[in-house]
PDB file of N, CA, C, O and CB in Angstrom:
ATOM      1  N   MET A   1     -14.473 102.407 -16.453  1.00  0.00           N
ATOM      2  CA  MET A   1     -14.635 101.001 -16.743  1.00  0.00           C
ATOM      3  C   MET A   1     -14.518 100.794 -18.249  1.00  0.00           C
ATOM      4  O   MET A   1     -15.141 101.510 -19.032  1.00  0.00           O
ATOM      5  CB  MET A   1     -15.989 100.477 -16.209  1.00  0.00           C
ATOM      6  N   ALA A   2     -13.724  99.820 -18.643  1.00  0.00           N
ATOM      7  CA  ALA A   2     -13.500  99.552 -20.065  1.00  0.00           C
ATOM      8  C   ALA A   2     -14.697  98.820 -20.659  1.00  0.00           C
ATOM      9  O   ALA A   2     -15.343  98.006 -19.998  1.00  0.00           O
ATOM     10  CB  ALA A   2     -12.212  98.726 -20.269  1.00  0.00           C
ATOM     11  N   LYS A   3     -14.977  99.129 -21.925  1.00  0.00           N
ATOM     12  CA  LYS A   3     -16.065  98.473 -22.635  1.00  0.00           C
ATOM     13  C   LYS A   3     -15.586  97.127 -23.168  1.00  0.00           C
ATOM     14  O   LYS A   3     -14.446  97.006 -23.616  1.00  0.00           O
ATOM     15  CB  LYS A   3     -16.588  99.364 -23.788  1.00  0.00           C
ATOM     16  N   ASN A   4     -16.450  96.118 -23.121  1.00  0.00           N
ATOM     17  CA  ASN A   4     -16.066  94.805 -23.643  1.00  0.00           C
ATOM     18  C   ASN A   4     -16.015  94.834 -25.156  1.00  0.00           C
ATOM     19  O   ASN A   4     -16.808  95.513 -25.807  1.00  0.00           O
ATOM     20  CB  ASN A   4     -17.041  93.722 -23.168  1.00  0.00           C
ATOM     21  N   LYS A   5     -15.072  94.087 -25.707  1.00  0.00           N
ATOM     22  CA  LYS A   5     -14.982  93.962 -27.159  1.00  0.00           C
ATOM     23  C   LYS A   5     -16.050  92.999 -27.635  1.00  0.00           C
ATOM     24  O   LYS A   5     -16.383  92.038 -26.942  1.00  0.00           O
ATOM     25  CB  LYS A   5     -13.575  93.483 -27.598  1.00  0.00           C
ATOM     26  N   LEU A   6     -16.587  93.256 -28.817  1.00  0.00           N
ATOM     27  CA  LEU A   6     -17.556  92.348 -29.425  1.00  0.00           C
ATOM     28  C   LEU A   6     -16.821  91.395 -30.342  1.00  0.00           C
ATOM     29  O   LEU A   6     -15.863  91.781 -31.012  1.00  0.00           O
ATOM     30  CB  LEU A   6     -18.650  93.127 -30.203  1.00  0.00           C
ATOM     31  N   LYS A   7     -17.271  90.144 -30.372  1.00  0.00           N
ATOM     32  CA  LYS A   7     -16.623  89.158 -31.235  1.00  0.00           C
ATOM     33  C   LYS A   7     -17.303  89.122 -32.592  1.00  0.00           C
ATOM     34  O   LYS A   7     -18.528  89.182 -32.697  1.00  0.00           O
ATOM     35  CB  LYS A   7     -16.651  87.764 -30.588  1.00  0.00           C
ATOM     36  N   THR A   8     -16.478  89.023 -33.632  1.00  0.00           N
ATOM     37  CA  THR A   8     -16.973  88.887 -34.997  1.00  0.00           C
ATOM     38  C   THR A   8     -17.252  87.420 -35.269  1.00  0.00           C
ATOM     39  O   THR A   8     -16.456  86.556 -34.901  1.00  0.00           O
ATOM     40  CB  THR A   8     -15.959  89.460 -36.026  1.00  0.00           C
ATOM     41  N   ARG A   9     -18.382  87.130 -35.914  1.00  0.00           N
ATOM     42  CA  ARG A   9     -18.648  85.753 -36.328  1.00  0.00           C
ATOM     43  C   ARG A   9     -17.746  85.450 -37.510  1.00  0.00           C
ATOM     44  O   ARG A   9     -17.842  86.109 -38.546  1.00  0.00           O
ATOM     45  CB  ARG A   9     -20.161  85.536 -36.695  1.00  0.00           C
ATOM     46  N   LYS A  10     -16.878  84.469 -37.373  1.00  0.00           N
ATOM     47  CA  LYS A  10     -15.867  84.200 -38.389  1.00  0.00           C
ATOM     48  C   LYS A  10     -16.485  83.751 -39.711  1.00  0.00           C
ATOM     49  O   LYS A  10     -15.962  84.075 -40.776  1.00  0.00           O
ATOM     50  CB  LYS A  10     -14.899  83.145 -37.891  1.00  0.00           C
ATOM     51  N   ILE A  11     -17.588  83.013 -39.656  1.00  0.00           N
ATOM     52  CA  ILE A  11     -18.220  82.557 -40.890  1.00  0.00           C
ATOM     53  C   ILE A  11     -18.804  83.745 -41.644  1.00  0.00           C
ATOM     54  O   ILE A  11     -18.814  83.751 -42.875  1.00  0.00           O
ATOM     55  CB  ILE A  11     -19.318  81.515 -40.590  1.00  0.00           C
ATOM     56  N   ALA A  12     -19.291  84.751 -40.918  1.00  0.00           N
ATOM     57  CA  ALA A  12     -19.830  85.947 -41.567  1.00  0.00           C
ATOM     58  C   ALA A  12     -18.704  86.729 -42.229  1.00  0.00           C
ATOM     59  O   ALA A  12     -18.889  87.306 -43.300  1.00  0.00           O
ATOM     60  CB  ALA A  12     -20.581  86.837 -40.548  1.00  0.00           C
ATOM     61  N   LEU A  13     -17.550  86.747 -41.597  1.00  0.00           N
ATOM     62  CA  LEU A  13     -16.397  87.451 -42.149  1.00  0.00           C
ATOM     63  C   LEU A  13     -15.993  86.854 -43.494  1.00  0.00           C
ATOM     64  O   LEU A  13     -15.545  87.570 -44.390  1.00  0.00           O
ATOM     65  CB  LEU A  13     -15.218  87.399 -41.168  1.00  0.00           C
ATOM     66  N   LYS A  14     -16.156  85.517 -43.629  1.00  0.00           N
ATOM     67  CA  LYS A  14     -15.784  84.842 -44.866  1.00  0.00           C
ATOM     68  C   LYS A  14     -16.839  85.025 -45.954  1.00  0.00           C
ATOM     69  O   LYS A  14     -16.511  85.001 -47.140  1.00  0.00           O
ATOM     70  CB  LYS A  14     -15.561  83.364 -44.606  1.00  0.00           C
ATOM     71  N   ARG A  15     -18.093  85.205 -45.567  1.00  0.00           N
ATOM     72  CA  ARG A  15     -19.174  85.233 -46.544  1.00  0.00           C
ATOM     73  C   ARG A  15     -19.584  86.616 -46.998  1.00  0.00           C
ATOM     74  O   ARG A  15     -20.144  86.761 -48.084  1.00  0.00           O
ATOM     75  CB  ARG A  15     -20.347  84.554 -45.990  1.00  0.00           C
ATOM     76  N   PHE A  16     -19.324  87.629 -46.205  1.00  0.00           N
ATOM     77  CA  PHE A  16     -19.780  88.984 -46.532  1.00  0.00           C
ATOM     78  C   PHE A  16     -18.603  89.926 -46.644  1.00  0.00           C
ATOM     79  O   PHE A  16     -17.559  89.732 -46.022  1.00  0.00           O
ATOM     80  CB  PHE A  16     -20.765  89.497 -45.478  1.00  0.00           C
ATOM     81  N   LYS A  17     -18.803  90.965 -47.465  1.00  0.00           N
ATOM     82  CA  LYS A  17     -17.774  91.990 -47.646  1.00  0.00           C
ATOM     83  C   LYS A  17     -18.447  93.332 -47.428  1.00  0.00           C
ATOM     84  O   LYS A  17     -19.543  93.560 -47.940  1.00  0.00           O
ATOM     85  CB  LYS A  17     -17.097  91.906 -49.073  1.00  0.00           C
ATOM     86  N   VAL A  18     -17.815  94.222 -46.683  1.00  0.00           N
ATOM     87  CA  VAL A  18     -18.372  95.546 -46.442  1.00  0.00           C
ATOM     88  C   VAL A  18     -17.606  96.534 -47.303  1.00  0.00           C
ATOM     89  O   VAL A  18     -16.377  96.589 -47.248  1.00  0.00           O
ATOM     90  CB  VAL A  18     -18.298  95.937 -44.928  1.00  0.00           C
ATOM     91  N   THR A  19     -18.331  97.320 -48.103  1.00  0.00           N
ATOM     92  CA  THR A  19     -17.697  98.287 -48.992  1.00  0.00           C
ATOM     93  C   THR A  19     -17.285  99.525 -48.195  1.00  0.00           C
ATOM     94  O   THR A  19     -17.614  99.658 -47.016  1.00  0.00           O
ATOM     95  CB  THR A  19     -18.650  98.674 -50.152  1.00  0.00           C
ATOM     96  N   GLY A  20     -16.574 100.410 -48.848  1.00  0.00           N
ATOM     97  CA  GLY A  20     -16.152 101.645 -48.205  1.00  0.00           C
ATOM     98  C   GLY A  20     -17.311 102.519 -47.784  1.00  0.00           C
ATOM     99  O   GLY A  20     -17.216 103.246 -46.795  1.00  0.00           O
ATOM    100  N   SER A  21     -18.413 102.457 -48.530  1.00  0.00           N
ATOM    101  CA  SER A  21     -19.576 103.278 -48.184  1.00  0.00           C
ATOM    102  C   SER A  21     -20.476 102.598 -47.161  1.00  0.00           C
ATOM    103  O   SER A  21     -21.486 103.169 -46.748  1.00  0.00           O
ATOM    104  CB  SER A  21     -20.378 103.601 -49.432  1.00  0.00           C
ATOM    105  N   GLY A  22     -20.115 101.362 -46.739  1.00  0.00           N
ATOM    106  CA  GLY A  22     -20.879 100.695 -45.693  1.00  0.00           C
ATOM    107  C   GLY A  22     -21.890  99.681 -46.177  1.00  0.00           C
ATOM    108  O   GLY A  22     -22.600  99.092 -45.362  1.00  0.00           O
ATOM    109  N   LYS A  23     -21.981  99.455 -47.493  1.00  0.00           N
ATOM    110  CA  LYS A  23     -22.912  98.443 -47.996  1.00  0.00           C
ATOM    111  C   LYS A  23     -22.345  97.060 -47.721  1.00  0.00           C
ATOM    112  O   LYS A  23     -21.129  96.865 -47.714  1.00  0.00           O
ATOM    113  CB  LYS A  23     -23.181  98.633 -49.516  1.00  0.00           C
ATOM    114  N   ILE A  24     -23.237  96.100 -47.496  1.00  0.00           N
ATOM    115  CA  ILE A  24     -22.818  94.721 -47.263  1.00  0.00           C
ATOM    116  C   ILE A  24     -23.113  93.923 -48.525  1.00  0.00           C
ATOM    117  O   ILE A  24     -24.238  93.932 -49.025  1.00  0.00           O
ATOM    118  CB  ILE A  24     -23.542  94.101 -46.016  1.00  0.00           C
ATOM    119  N   LEU A  25     -22.097  93.233 -49.038  1.00  0.00           N
ATOM    120  CA  LEU A  25     -22.249  92.444 -50.259  1.00  0.00           C
ATOM    121  C   LEU A  25     -22.149  90.965 -49.930  1.00  0.00           C
ATOM    122  O   LEU A  25     -21.487  90.573 -48.969  1.00  0.00           O
ATOM    123  CB  LEU A  25     -21.185  92.838 -51.307  1.00  0.00           C
ATOM    124  N   ARG A  26     -22.814  90.149 -50.738  1.00  0.00           N
ATOM    125  CA  ARG A  26     -22.804  88.705 -50.563  1.00  0.00           C
ATOM    126  C   ARG A  26     -22.618  88.043 -51.914  1.00  0.00           C
ATOM    127  O   ARG A  26     -22.838  88.667 -52.952  1.00  0.00           O
ATOM    128  CB  ARG A  26     -24.104  88.216 -49.886  1.00  0.00           C
ATOM    129  N   MET A  27     -22.214  86.779 -51.906  1.00  0.00           N
ATOM    130  CA  MET A  27     -22.130  86.001 -53.134  1.00  0.00           C
ATOM    131  C   MET A  27     -23.456  85.282 -53.341  1.00  0.00           C
ATOM    132  O   MET A  27     -24.228  85.104 -52.399  1.00  0.00           O
ATOM    133  CB  MET A  27     -20.945  84.988 -53.083  1.00  0.00           C
ATOM    134  N   LYS A  28     -23.718  84.871 -54.577  1.00  0.00           N
ATOM    135  CA  LYS A  28     -24.933  84.113 -54.869  1.00  0.00           C
ATOM    136  C   LYS A  28     -24.782  82.681 -54.374  1.00  0.00           C
ATOM    137  O   LYS A  28     -23.666  82.185 -54.217  1.00  0.00           O
ATOM    138  CB  LYS A  28     -25.243  84.132 -56.384  1.00  0.00           C
ATOM    139  N   GLY A  29     -25.900  82.026 -54.131  1.00  0.00           N
ATOM    140  CA  GLY A  29     -25.879  80.623 -53.756  1.00  0.00           C
ATOM    141  C   GLY A  29     -25.922  79.744 -54.998  1.00  0.00           C
ATOM    142  O   GLY A  29     -25.963  80.248 -56.120  1.00  0.00           O
ATOM    143  N   LEU A  30     -25.914  78.438 -54.796  1.00  0.00           N
ATOM    144  CA  LEU A  30     -26.034  77.432 -55.872  1.00  0.00           C
ATOM    145  C   LEU A  30     -24.942  77.547 -56.931  1.00  0.00           C
ATOM    146  O   LEU A  30     -25.193  77.270 -58.103  1.00  0.00           O
ATOM    147  CB  LEU A  30     -27.387  77.557 -56.544  1.00  0.00           C
ATOM    148  N   ARG A  31     -23.743  77.950 -56.540  1.00  0.00           N
ATOM    149  CA  ARG A  31     -22.705  78.194 -57.535  1.00  0.00           C
ATOM    150  C   ARG A  31     -21.628  77.124 -57.563  1.00  0.00           C
ATOM    151  O   ARG A  31     -20.710  77.204 -58.379  1.00  0.00           O
ATOM    152  CB  ARG A  31     -22.074  79.518 -57.285  1.00  0.00           C
ATOM    153  N   SER A  32     -21.714  76.128 -56.697  1.00  0.00           N
ATOM    154  CA  SER A  32     -20.583  75.228 -56.577  1.00  0.00           C
ATOM    155  C   SER A  32     -20.698  73.993 -57.449  1.00  0.00           C
ATOM    156  O   SER A  32     -19.693  73.324 -57.686  1.00  0.00           O
ATOM    157  CB  SER A  32     -20.423  74.817 -55.164  1.00  0.00           C
ATOM    158  N   HIS A  33     -21.887  73.665 -57.935  1.00  0.00           N
ATOM    159  CA  HIS A  33     -22.082  72.309 -58.418  1.00  0.00           C
ATOM    160  C   HIS A  33     -23.118  72.358 -59.537  1.00  0.00           C
ATOM    161  O   HIS A  33     -24.063  73.144 -59.488  1.00  0.00           O
ATOM    162  CB  HIS A  33     -22.531  71.347 -57.264  1.00  0.00           C
ATOM    163  N   LEU A  34     -22.930  71.518 -60.532  1.00  0.00           N
ATOM    164  CA  LEU A  34     -23.775  71.484 -61.741  1.00  0.00           C
ATOM    165  C   LEU A  34     -23.711  72.800 -62.510  1.00  0.00           C
ATOM    166  O   LEU A  34     -24.715  73.268 -63.046  1.00  0.00           O
ATOM    167  CB  LEU A  34     -25.232  71.175 -61.365  1.00  0.00           C
ATOM    168  N   ARG A  35     -22.541  73.379 -62.555  1.00  0.00           N
ATOM    169  CA  ARG A  35     -22.398  74.661 -63.248  1.00  0.00           C
ATOM    170  C   ARG A  35     -22.087  74.492 -64.725  1.00  0.00           C
ATOM    171  O   ARG A  35     -22.359  75.388 -65.524  1.00  0.00           O
ATOM    172  CB  ARG A  35     -21.313  75.483 -62.597  1.00  0.00           C
ATOM    173  N   ARG A  36     -21.521  73.355 -65.095  1.00  0.00           N
ATOM    174  CA  ARG A  36     -21.072  73.176 -66.475  1.00  0.00           C
ATOM    175  C   ARG A  36     -22.222  73.253 -67.464  1.00  0.00           C
ATOM    176  O   ARG A  36     -22.059  73.754 -68.577  1.00  0.00           O
ATOM    177  CB  ARG A  36     -20.361  71.848 -66.624  1.00  0.00           C
ATOM    178  N   LYS A  37     -23.375  72.761 -67.062  1.00  0.00           N
ATOM    179  CA  LYS A  37     -24.507  72.722 -67.986  1.00  0.00           C
ATOM    180  C   LYS A  37     -25.252  74.053 -68.068  1.00  0.00           C
ATOM    181  O   LYS A  37     -26.122  74.214 -68.924  1.00  0.00           O
ATOM    182  CB  LYS A  37     -25.466  71.634 -67.572  1.00  0.00           C
ATOM    183  N   LYS A  38     -24.931  74.999 -67.204  1.00  0.00           N
ATOM    184  CA  LYS A  38     -25.606  76.291 -67.233  1.00  0.00           C
ATOM    185  C   LYS A  38     -25.022  77.162 -68.347  1.00  0.00           C
ATOM    186  O   LYS A  38     -23.858  76.990 -68.708  1.00  0.00           O
ATOM    187  CB  LYS A  38     -25.482  77.001 -65.866  1.00  0.00           C
ATOM    188  N   PRO A  39     -25.799  78.086 -68.892  1.00  0.00           N
ATOM    189  CA  PRO A  39     -25.272  78.969 -69.933  1.00  0.00           C
ATOM    190  C   PRO A  39     -24.128  79.844 -69.402  1.00  0.00           C
ATOM    191  O   PRO A  39     -24.048  80.124 -68.206  1.00  0.00           O
ATOM    192  CB  PRO A  39     -26.395  79.853 -70.491  1.00  0.00           C
ATOM    193  N   ALA A  40     -23.260  80.263 -70.304  1.00  0.00           N
ATOM    194  CA  ALA A  40     -22.097  81.064 -69.919  1.00  0.00           C
ATOM    195  C   ALA A  40     -22.530  82.357 -69.238  1.00  0.00           C
ATOM    196  O   ALA A  40     -21.871  82.819 -68.307  1.00  0.00           O
ATOM    197  CB  ALA A  40     -21.229  81.378 -71.146  1.00  0.00           C
ATOM    198  N   ARG A  41     -23.623  82.938 -69.693  1.00  0.00           N
ATOM    199  CA  ARG A  41     -24.116  84.187 -69.095  1.00  0.00           C
ATOM    200  C   ARG A  41     -24.462  83.979 -67.618  1.00  0.00           C
ATOM    201  O   ARG A  41     -24.140  84.813 -66.772  1.00  0.00           O
ATOM    202  CB  ARG A  41     -25.356  84.704 -69.866  1.00  0.00           C
ATOM    203  N   VAL A  42     -25.111  82.875 -67.325  1.00  0.00           N
ATOM    204  CA  VAL A  42     -25.500  82.565 -65.946  1.00  0.00           C
ATOM    205  C   VAL A  42     -24.252  82.304 -65.104  1.00  0.00           C
ATOM    206  O   VAL A  42     -24.176  82.742 -63.956  1.00  0.00           O
ATOM    207  CB  VAL A  42     -26.453  81.337 -65.902  1.00  0.00           C
ATOM    208  N   ARG A  43     -23.283  81.600 -65.664  1.00  0.00           N
ATOM    209  CA  ARG A  43     -22.052  81.319 -64.929  1.00  0.00           C
ATOM    210  C   ARG A  43     -21.303  82.600 -64.602  1.00  0.00           C
ATOM    211  O   ARG A  43     -20.713  82.721 -63.529  1.00  0.00           O
ATOM    212  CB  ARG A  43     -21.155  80.380 -65.731  1.00  0.00           C
ATOM    213  N   ARG A  44     -21.325  83.552 -65.519  1.00  0.00           N
ATOM    214  CA  ARG A  44     -20.680  84.833 -65.248  1.00  0.00           C
ATOM    215  C   ARG A  44     -21.406  85.580 -64.138  1.00  0.00           C
ATOM    216  O   ARG A  44     -20.772  86.226 -63.304  1.00  0.00           O
ATOM    217  CB  ARG A  44     -20.630  85.691 -66.517  1.00  0.00           C
ATOM    218  N   LEU A  45     -22.732  85.494 -64.123  1.00  0.00           N
ATOM    219  CA  LEU A  45     -23.513  86.194 -63.093  1.00  0.00           C
ATOM    220  C   LEU A  45     -23.212  85.656 -61.695  1.00  0.00           C
ATOM    221  O   LEU A  45     -23.320  86.387 -60.711  1.00  0.00           O
ATOM    222  CB  LEU A  45     -25.012  86.064 -63.386  1.00  0.00           C
ATOM    223  N   PHE A  46     -22.834  84.376 -61.607  1.00  0.00           N
ATOM    224  CA  PHE A  46     -22.503  83.802 -60.305  1.00  0.00           C
ATOM    225  C   PHE A  46     -21.256  84.448 -59.701  1.00  0.00           C
ATOM    226  O   PHE A  46     -21.071  84.397 -58.485  1.00  0.00           O
ATOM    227  CB  PHE A  46     -22.297  82.298 -60.432  1.00  0.00           C
ATOM    228  N   ASP A  47     -20.406  85.047 -60.517  1.00  0.00           N
ATOM    229  CA  ASP A  47     -19.165  85.628 -60.021  1.00  0.00           C
ATOM    230  C   ASP A  47     -19.335  87.033 -59.457  1.00  0.00           C
ATOM    231  O   ASP A  47     -18.394  87.581 -58.882  1.00  0.00           O
ATOM    232  CB  ASP A  47     -18.153  85.656 -61.119  1.00  0.00           C
ATOM    233  N   GLN A  48     -20.510  87.623 -59.611  1.00  0.00           N
ATOM    234  CA  GLN A  48     -20.736  88.981 -59.122  1.00  0.00           C
ATOM    235  C   GLN A  48     -21.268  88.964 -57.699  1.00  0.00           C
ATOM    236  O   GLN A  48     -21.985  88.047 -57.298  1.00  0.00           O
ATOM    237  CB  GLN A  48     -21.708  89.725 -60.038  1.00  0.00           C
ATOM    238  N   MET A  49     -20.909  89.985 -56.950  1.00  0.00           N
ATOM    239  CA  MET A  49     -21.439  90.111 -55.594  1.00  0.00           C
ATOM    240  C   MET A  49     -22.688  90.974 -55.631  1.00  0.00           C
ATOM    241  O   MET A  49     -22.787  91.904 -56.432  1.00  0.00           O
ATOM    242  CB  MET A  49     -20.379  90.715 -54.629  1.00  0.00           C
ATOM    243  N   LEU A  50     -23.636  90.664 -54.766  1.00  0.00           N
ATOM    244  CA  LEU A  50     -24.910  91.375 -54.700  1.00  0.00           C
ATOM    245  C   LEU A  50     -25.076  91.994 -53.322  1.00  0.00           C
ATOM    246  O   LEU A  50     -24.509  91.496 -52.349  1.00  0.00           O
ATOM    247  CB  LEU A  50     -26.090  90.427 -55.017  1.00  0.00           C
ATOM    248  N   PRO A  51     -25.850  93.076 -53.224  1.00  0.00           N
ATOM    249  CA  PRO A  51     -26.114  93.633 -51.890  1.00  0.00           C
ATOM    250  C   PRO A  51     -27.011  92.694 -51.089  1.00  0.00           C
ATOM    251  O   PRO A  51     -27.843  91.982 -51.652  1.00  0.00           O
ATOM    252  CB  PRO A  51     -26.770  95.030 -52.000  1.00  0.00           C
ATOM    253  N   VAL A  52     -26.834  92.702 -49.792  1.00  0.00           N
ATOM    254  CA  VAL A  52     -27.662  91.898 -48.896  1.00  0.00           C
ATOM    255  C   VAL A  52     -29.057  92.517 -48.857  1.00  0.00           C
ATOM    256  O   VAL A  52     -29.198  93.739 -48.904  1.00  0.00           O
ATOM    257  CB  VAL A  52     -27.036  91.817 -47.456  1.00  0.00           C
ATOM    258  N   ALA A  53     -30.083  91.679 -48.772  1.00  0.00           N
ATOM    259  CA  ALA A  53     -31.465  92.149 -48.740  1.00  0.00           C
ATOM    260  C   ALA A  53     -31.696  93.041 -47.512  1.00  0.00           C
ATOM    261  O   ALA A  53     -31.112  92.803 -46.454  1.00  0.00           O
ATOM    262  CB  ALA A  53     -32.446  90.948 -48.731  1.00  0.00           C
ATOM    263  N   PRO A  54     -32.538  94.057 -47.653  1.00  0.00           N
ATOM    264  CA  PRO A  54     -32.799  94.963 -46.520  1.00  0.00           C
ATOM    265  C   PRO A  54     -33.287  94.230 -45.264  1.00  0.00           C
ATOM    266  O   PRO A  54     -32.993  94.656 -44.147  1.00  0.00           O
ATOM    267  CB  PRO A  54     -33.830  96.005 -46.924  1.00  0.00           C
ATOM    268  N   SER A  55     -34.020  93.148 -45.440  1.00  0.00           N
ATOM    269  CA  SER A  55     -34.532  92.413 -44.280  1.00  0.00           C
ATOM    270  C   SER A  55     -33.428  91.686 -43.514  1.00  0.00           C
ATOM    271  O   SER A  55     -33.608  91.361 -42.340  1.00  0.00           O
ATOM    272  CB  SER A  55     -35.582  91.414 -44.724  1.00  0.00           C
ATOM    273  N   ASP A  56     -32.289  91.426 -44.160  1.00  0.00           N
ATOM    274  CA  ASP A  56     -31.195  90.699 -43.504  1.00  0.00           C
ATOM    275  C   ASP A  56     -30.069  91.606 -43.023  1.00  0.00           C
ATOM    276  O   ASP A  56     -29.178  91.148 -42.308  1.00  0.00           O
ATOM    277  CB  ASP A  56     -30.631  89.672 -44.447  1.00  0.00           C
ATOM    278  N   ARG A  57     -30.091  92.866 -43.397  1.00  0.00           N
ATOM    279  CA  ARG A  57     -28.965  93.756 -43.082  1.00  0.00           C
ATOM    280  C   ARG A  57     -28.690  93.857 -41.589  1.00  0.00           C
ATOM    281  O   ARG A  57     -27.535  93.814 -41.165  1.00  0.00           O
ATOM    282  CB  ARG A  57     -29.231  95.137 -43.634  1.00  0.00           C
ATOM    283  N   LYS A  58     -29.734  93.988 -40.798  1.00  0.00           N
ATOM    284  CA  LYS A  58     -29.551  94.163 -39.362  1.00  0.00           C
ATOM    285  C   LYS A  58     -28.863  92.943 -38.746  1.00  0.00           C
ATOM    286  O   LYS A  58     -27.978  93.080 -37.902  1.00  0.00           O
ATOM    287  CB  LYS A  58     -30.903  94.411 -38.680  1.00  0.00           C
ATOM    288  N   ARG A  59     -29.280  91.750 -39.177  1.00  0.00           N
ATOM    289  CA  ARG A  59     -28.684  90.519 -38.660  1.00  0.00           C
ATOM    290  C   ARG A  59     -27.216  90.402 -39.028  1.00  0.00           C
ATOM    291  O   ARG A  59     -26.391  90.020 -38.199  1.00  0.00           O
ATOM    292  CB  ARG A  59     -29.438  89.312 -39.180  1.00  0.00           C
ATOM    293  N   VAL A  60     -26.886  90.736 -40.284  1.00  0.00           N
ATOM    294  CA  VAL A  60     -25.499  90.625 -40.742  1.00  0.00           C
ATOM    295  C   VAL A  60     -24.635  91.658 -40.038  1.00  0.00           C
ATOM    296  O   VAL A  60     -23.503  91.359 -39.660  1.00  0.00           O
ATOM    297  CB  VAL A  60     -25.408  90.804 -42.273  1.00  0.00           C
ATOM    298  N   ARG A  61     -25.147  92.867 -39.856  1.00  0.00           N
ATOM    299  CA  ARG A  61     -24.395  93.912 -39.143  1.00  0.00           C
ATOM    300  C   ARG A  61     -24.046  93.470 -37.728  1.00  0.00           C
ATOM    301  O   ARG A  61     -22.958  93.752 -37.226  1.00  0.00           O
ATOM    302  CB  ARG A  61     -25.201  95.220 -39.096  1.00  0.00           C
ATOM    303  N   ARG A  62     -24.992  92.766 -37.087  1.00  0.00           N
ATOM    304  CA  ARG A  62     -24.756  92.290 -35.728  1.00  0.00           C
ATOM    305  C   ARG A  62     -23.644  91.246 -35.704  1.00  0.00           C
ATOM    306  O   ARG A  62     -22.903  91.146 -34.726  1.00  0.00           O
ATOM    307  CB  ARG A  62     -26.043  91.708 -35.134  1.00  0.00           C
ATOM    308  N   MET A  63     -23.528  90.464 -36.790  1.00  0.00           N
ATOM    309  CA  MET A  63     -22.475  89.443 -36.847  1.00  0.00           C
ATOM    310  C   MET A  63     -21.111  90.051 -37.173  1.00  0.00           C
ATOM    311  O   MET A  63     -20.075  89.456 -36.877  1.00  0.00           O
ATOM    312  CB  MET A  63     -22.829  88.379 -37.889  1.00  0.00           C
ATOM    313  N   LEU A  64     -21.114  91.238 -37.782  1.00  0.00           N
ATOM    314  CA  LEU A  64     -19.875  91.936 -38.145  1.00  0.00           C
ATOM    315  C   LEU A  64     -19.808  93.272 -37.419  1.00  0.00           C
ATOM    316  O   LEU A  64     -19.996  94.311 -38.052  1.00  0.00           O
ATOM    317  CB  LEU A  64     -19.784  92.148 -39.681  1.00  0.00           C
ATOM    318  N   PRO A  65     -19.551  93.282 -36.125  1.00  0.00           N
ATOM    319  CA  PRO A  65     -19.612  94.537 -35.371  1.00  0.00           C
ATOM    320  C   PRO A  65     -18.595  95.584 -35.812  1.00  0.00           C
ATOM    321  O   PRO A  65     -18.838  96.781 -35.658  1.00  0.00           O
ATOM    322  CB  PRO A  65     -19.415  94.252 -33.922  1.00  0.00           C
ATOM    323  N   TYR A  66     -17.454  95.149 -36.361  1.00  0.00           N
ATOM    324  CA  TYR A  66     -16.437  96.114 -36.779  1.00  0.00           C
ATOM    325  C   TYR A  66     -16.313  96.141 -38.289  1.00  0.00           C
ATOM    326  O   TYR A  66     -15.246  96.455 -38.816  1.00  0.00           O
ATOM    327  CB  TYR A  66     -15.084  95.783 -36.146  1.00  0.00           C
ATOM    328  N   GLY A  67     -17.392  95.815 -38.995  1.00  0.00           N
ATOM    329  CA  GLY A  67     -17.367  95.743 -40.449  1.00  0.00           C
ATOM    330  C   GLY A  67     -17.200  97.072 -41.141  1.00  0.00           C
ATOM    331  O   GLY A  67     -16.637  97.147 -42.233  1.00  0.00           O
ATOM    332  N   SER A  68     -17.686  98.118 -40.511  1.00  0.00           N
ATOM    333  CA  SER A  68     -17.565  99.429 -41.177  1.00  0.00           C
ATOM    334  C   SER A  68     -17.206 100.498 -40.175  1.00  0.00           C
ATOM    335  O   SER A  68     -17.060 101.664 -40.541  1.00  0.00           O
ATOM    336  CB  SER A  68     -18.871  99.805 -41.899  1.00  0.00           C
TER     337      SER A  68
END
């Protein structure tokens, strides 16, 4: 009997990136609006990806079954 395929949540695919070693990365929030008045250092920090919190990893992995 063939195993059923799991569906990937498309919104999770757009928001998270899985590295080669299996870590899940995310972008910071609050980056779209009112950025001009923030210091340049803060604006640069918004462009970096961060690892997902340990408490959320299990949930994100479930949304990305073929992520790694």
